[in-house]
C-alpha positions as CSV (number, residue, x, y, z in Angstrom):
1,M,158.8,28.7,132.8
2,R,155.2,29.0,131.5
3,N,155.6,32.8,131.1
4,F,158.9,32.3,129.3
5,N,157.3,29.9,126.8
6,H,154.4,32.4,126.4
7,R,156.9,35.2,125.5
8,I,158.5,32.9,122.9
9,L,155.1,32.2,121.2
10,I,154.3,36.0,121.1
11,T,157.7,36.8,119.6
12,A,157.3,34.1,117.0
13,A,153.9,35.4,116.1
14,C,155.2,38.9,115.7
15,V,158.0,37.7,113.4
16,A,155.5,35.9,111.3
17,L,153.3,39.0,111.0
18,V,156.3,41.1,109.9
19,A,157.3,38.5,107.3
20,A,153.8,38.5,106.0
21,G,153.8,42.2,105.8
22,F,157.0,42.2,103.6
23,L,155.4,39.6,101.4
24,G,152.3,41.7,101.0
25,C,154.4,44.7,100.0
26,G,156.0,42.6,97.3
27,D,152.6,41.6,96.0
28,S,151.5,45.3,95.9
29,K,154.5,46.1,93.8
30,R,153.2,43.6,91.2
31,N,149.6,44.8,91.4
32,N,149.1,48.3,92.8
33,Q,145.7,48.9,91.3
34,G,146.7,51.4,88.6
35,V,149.1,53.6,90.6
36,S,152.1,52.8,88.3
37,F,150.2,51.6,85.2
38,T,146.8,53.3,84.7
39,F,143.9,52.3,82.6
40,A,142.3,55.8,82.0
41,G,139.1,54.6,80.3
42,W,137.6,53.5,77.0
43,F,137.4,55.8,74.0
44,S,135.7,55.5,70.6
45,Q,138.2,58.0,69.1
46,P,141.9,58.3,70.3
47,G,143.3,61.6,71.2
48,K,145.5,63.8,69.0
49,N,149.3,63.2,69.2
50,N,149.0,60.8,72.2
51,T,147.1,63.3,74.3
52,F,143.5,63.5,75.5
53,E,142.9,66.4,73.0
54,E,139.9,65.5,70.7
55,A,139.6,62.1,72.4
56,V,136.0,60.8,72.6
57,G,135.2,58.7,75.6
58,S,132.9,55.7,75.5
59,T,130.9,54.2,78.3
60,A,128.4,52.2,76.3
61,I,128.4,50.4,72.9
62,P,125.1,49.7,71.1
63,A,125.4,46.7,68.8
64,P,123.1,44.3,66.9
65,I,123.2,40.9,68.6
66,S,124.3,38.8,65.7
67,D,125.0,41.0,62.6
68,A,128.0,43.2,62.2
69,N,127.1,46.7,61.2
70,P,128.8,47.5,57.9
71,E,128.3,51.2,58.3
72,S,130.3,51.3,61.5
73,G,133.9,50.6,62.4
74,D,132.8,49.2,65.8
75,S,132.5,45.6,64.6
76,Y,134.5,43.5,62.3
77,G,133.8,39.7,61.9
78,G,131.8,39.8,65.1
79,I,134.5,41.5,67.1
80,I,133.7,44.8,68.8
81,T,136.7,47.1,69.5
82,R,137.4,50.3,71.5
83,F,140.6,52.2,72.4
84,A,142.0,51.8,75.8
85,A,143.9,54.8,77.2
86,L,146.9,53.5,79.0
87,Q,149.2,55.7,81.1
88,N,152.7,54.9,82.4
89,N,153.4,56.7,85.7
90,L,157.0,55.4,86.2
91,T,159.7,58.0,85.6
92,G,162.5,55.6,85.1
93,Q,160.9,52.6,83.3
94,M,159.1,51.7,80.2
95,I,156.0,49.4,80.2
96,R,155.2,46.8,77.6
97,A,151.4,46.1,77.7
98,E,150.7,42.4,76.9
99,R,147.1,41.3,77.5
100,A,143.7,42.6,78.4
101,Y,141.5,40.4,80.7
102,H,137.7,40.7,80.3
103,S,134.9,39.4,82.5
104,Y,131.3,39.6,81.3
105,Y,128.0,39.9,83.2
106,I,124.5,40.0,81.8
107,P,121.9,41.0,84.4
108,G,118.9,38.6,84.2
109,A,120.7,35.9,82.2
110,S,120.7,32.3,83.5
111,V,124.1,31.7,81.9
112,Q,127.0,34.1,81.6
113,P,129.7,34.5,78.9
114,P,133.1,33.0,79.9
115,D,135.9,35.3,80.9
116,T,138.5,35.8,78.2
117,S,141.7,37.6,77.4
118,V,143.1,39.2,74.2
119,S,146.6,40.3,73.1
120,V,147.6,44.0,73.6
121,A,150.9,45.0,71.9
122,V,151.9,48.5,72.8
123,V,154.9,50.1,74.5
124,L,154.7,53.1,76.9
125,G,157.7,55.4,77.5
126,P,158.7,56.6,80.9
127,A,156.7,59.4,82.5
128,D,158.0,62.9,82.8
129,D,160.1,63.4,85.9
130,N,158.0,65.7,88.1
131,S,160.0,65.0,91.3
132,A,162.2,68.1,91.0
133,G,161.3,71.0,93.2
134,E,161.0,71.9,96.8
135,E,158.8,68.9,97.7
136,E,160.4,65.7,96.5
137,W,158.2,62.6,95.9
138,K,158.8,59.1,94.7
139,L,156.8,56.8,92.5
140,P,156.3,53.1,93.5
141,F,159.6,52.0,91.8
142,D,163.0,53.7,91.9
143,A,163.9,55.6,88.7
144,D,167.3,54.0,88.3
145,T,166.6,51.7,85.4
146,T,168.9,52.0,82.4
147,L,166.8,52.9,79.4
148,P,167.7,53.3,75.7
149,G,168.6,56.8,74.6
150,N,165.4,57.3,72.7
151,A,163.1,56.2,75.5
152,D,162.0,59.8,76.2
153,N,160.7,60.0,72.6
154,I,158.1,57.2,73.3
155,S,154.8,58.6,74.7
156,D,153.8,57.6,78.2
157,L,150.2,57.8,77.1
158,V,149.0,55.3,74.4
159,F,145.5,54.6,73.0
160,A,145.6,50.9,72.3
161,S,142.9,49.3,70.1
162,V,141.5,46.4,72.1
163,P,138.7,43.9,71.3
164,V,136.0,44.4,73.9
165,V,133.9,41.6,72.6
166,T,135.5,38.7,70.8
167,A,133.9,36.6,68.0
168,D,133.7,33.6,70.4
169,V,131.9,35.6,73.1
170,R,129.4,36.9,70.5
171,T,128.9,33.3,69.2
172,F,128.3,32.2,72.8
173,I,125.6,34.8,73.3
174,N,123.8,33.9,70.0
175,T,123.9,30.1,70.6
176,N,122.4,30.7,74.1
177,R,119.7,33.2,73.2
178,Q,117.1,31.1,75.1
179,Y,119.0,31.9,78.4
180,M,119.3,35.6,77.7
181,P,116.8,38.4,78.6
182,E,114.5,40.0,76.0
183,L,116.2,42.3,73.6
184,P,117.5,44.9,74.1
185,F,119.6,43.9,77.1
186,V,122.9,45.1,78.6
187,M,126.2,43.2,79.0
188,E,128.7,44.6,81.5
189,V,132.3,44.2,80.5
190,T,135.0,44.7,83.2
191,T,138.6,44.9,82.0
192,Y,142.1,45.2,83.4
193,I,145.4,45.2,81.4
194,S,148.6,43.4,82.3
195,G,152.1,44.4,81.3
196,V,155.7,44.2,82.2
197,A,158.0,47.1,83.2
198,S,161.5,47.3,81.9
199,S,162.7,46.3,85.4
200,G,160.9,43.0,85.0
201,Y,158.0,43.7,87.3
202,R,154.6,42.4,86.3
203,L,152.0,45.3,86.5
204,E,148.3,45.2,86.3
205,T,146.1,48.3,85.8
206,N,142.9,49.3,87.6
207,K,139.7,47.8,86.3
208,V,137.4,49.7,84.0
209,Q,133.8,48.9,83.0
210,I,131.9,49.5,79.8
211,E,128.4,48.4,78.7
212,V,127.5,46.6,75.5
213,I,123.8,47.2,74.7
214,W,122.6,44.3,72.5
215,T,119.9,45.3,70.1
216,P,117.8,43.4,67.6
217,D,119.5,42.8,64.3
218,N,119.3,45.4,61.5
219,I,116.8,44.2,58.9
220,I,117.4,45.9,55.5
221,P,114.3,45.8,53.2
222,P,114.8,45.2,49.5
223,A,115.3,48.2,47.2
224,G,112.0,49.8,46.3
225,G,110.1,48.2,49.1
226,N,106.8,48.0,47.2
227,Y,107.3,44.6,45.6
228,T,104.6,42.0,46.3
229,P,104.4,38.3,45.0
230,D,101.3,39.2,43.0
231,E,103.3,41.6,40.9
232,E,105.2,38.9,39.0
233,E,106.1,39.6,35.4
234,G,104.0,37.9,32.9
235,A,100.8,37.9,35.0
236,V,97.7,37.8,32.9
237,E,95.3,40.7,33.5
238,E,91.6,39.9,33.6
């Protein structure tokens, strides 16, 4: 009798493990670390005609800590942007990117900027069907989704303009300068992007990191540069 009960317990445990495995597979479909929806990196210049031709990659962004640089398109109103290269690897489905999720880390700082998210509004068309040939292979989702007739005209590679640093994060850093390292210092930004496939699955990309190098503010001297308070107009010569 004891052996019989022992077998029942073992069987029940095996069933529970199998069920957990199925649930795990479901979660991996929702978040498969960039297999279906790939974040290919940050770029300062997008590629030509939705390709990587003439694209300029970006791994670090130098920026004055409080002032926006009027001579650069990197910053506007305190916001620093870059282009995120997003790739749809699903042959039978489109993907609508929705939000980018950022986490920030400043080595040596006693307080850290809060995580944030920003809106991303781009649509990626289905990937080219490369499964034809002698060796057949399948992507994570079946390519049996009904798509509109012009879906093939939408690029499966998109360079989306995304704020890397929001105005709120920049304000946080400036209002907490006493807790930050000496300038210049580095802030690591880790980002992934979330979207929805035309099948309804929620997809999340792999994570990509970029560095923001905070530098002292640009101080622009007055025109001429040789003016001194003693040179006031109307001064009487001895």
